[in-house]
Structures are given as structure tokens and as C-alpha cells.
N, C-alpha and C positions, 0 to 999 in steps of 0.2 A: 761331525754332525753339525749342520748350520740350524741355529735356534733363533727364531724371530719371535720377539716380544712385542706385544702391542694389544690393540683391541680390534676384534674381527670386522666390525662393520667401519672402521676407518679406510678411507679410499686409498691413503698411502700405503697401508699394510697391504691391502688388497693387490695394489700393484707390485709390490715387492714379493708377495708369496706368488701370484701369477708369474712373474719374471724368473722366479727361481725353479716353478715348474717347467716353465717352456723352455728353460736352458738344461733340463734334465737333472737338477739337483734335488735331493730329498732334504726335507727340512722338518724341524719339529716347531710347533707354534705354542707359545706360552701366553695365554689369554688373561690379561690383567683384571678383567672383570669377574672372570670365574675362579682363576686360580690366584689372584692378588700380586701385587708388585712385590718381587723377590727382594726384600729389604737388605738382605747380604749383598746384593749387587749395587745397590744405589751409590755406595761410596766408591765403587769402581766406574760406574758411569759418569759420577760427578768428576773424578779425576781425568777420565778420557774426554769428556766434552765440556766440562764446566757447567754451573748452574744456569748460566745465560742461555746456553745452547738447549739444555736438557729439558728445562721448564718451558713450555711453549706458551709465550705470553700472546701469541696471536690467535690462539684458539679461542672458541666459544666458552669453555670451562672457565678460562682465566677472565675473559670479560663478564661473565657472571659472578666472581666472586666480589665480596665487598672490598672496598678501598683499603680497610685495615688488615684484611688478609693478604692483599697484594703487598701492602707496604712492610708487613712482617718478614717477606722473604728478604733477608739481609746477609745469610750466610748459608754455607752448605747444609747446616743442622736444621735450620728453618725451612730451607726448601726440601729437605728429606721428609720432614713431618708433613708437609703440604703436600708433596707427591704421594705419601702413603695413604692420606686421607682422600685424595682426588687423583685417582690414576689416570684420568683423561688429560692431566696437566702436562704428562711427559710427551715429549716430541717421539713421534713414532715413525717407523718401527725402530727398535733398537735390536741390532743383530749380532749375534756371536759366531763368528766364522771360525773353521775347524783350526786354524792356526792360532786361536787364542785372541784374534784382532776383533775390535768392535767397529761398527758403523751406524750412524744415526741418520734417519731419513731414508729417502730412497731416490736414486737417479740411476739408470742403466749403466752409466759411465763408473759411477762409484762400485756398484756391484760387480761390474766386469773385473775391475781391478782386483776388488776383494775374494772374487770367487776364482781367481786364476789358479790357485793351488789346492782348491777344495775337491775332494772326490765327488763323482757323481754316482 
């Protein structure tokens, strides 16, 4: 099963979910706002992508943070605390593919490669 993690009103998440549906893939959706950020997965995501990619510093949520909160993100532990407190800071979508691989963000090319071995 493909699992998409994110926020339902995020345009990139919408594009990713629509692409999966159009290609005939079934997926489950984990809503950060309703279900929370899965804390046990954050170390995996940090290992896969690194905090500089996982923490979305280009988004509105980051820009609204106080400078002290931004400056406090100095390592994975401090990034984890902030992402748990502000789920919108996580770049989206984070996708777990059936083979156990992970992707961050959406592009049709990236999803085509990742979905090659996924059952429909």
C-alpha cells in the first residue's frame, strides 16, 4: 500500500493524490492535522531526506515563526520538536511506497520511478 502523509488542503499533496488516482494506484492518506505527525517516523524521514529538505523553510508557516524559533533549529532533535509542534513545517507530501522507499514532494517523474513496482 502507498501511504501519503501531509495536509489535505496542500496543493502539492492534492497533485500527488490526484496523480496516484489517475494512474490507478490505491493509497491511504495520513492527515497531519487530524492524525498528528507520526513521531516514530520523523527519525526515518530525517535520515532519508535530512532536516534541510524536510523542514520547509519556504512556506508560510516558517515565515511566520519568530526568529528565535527559526534559529533554534540546529540539529535533528530541535527540528523534530518544531515539526511535532508545527506539522505544516514538514515539506509535503512524504510518501511511503510498497517497497519501503520514501519520497518527498511531488513530481510526475519522481512518482513514475517510485511507482514502477507498486501494485495497482
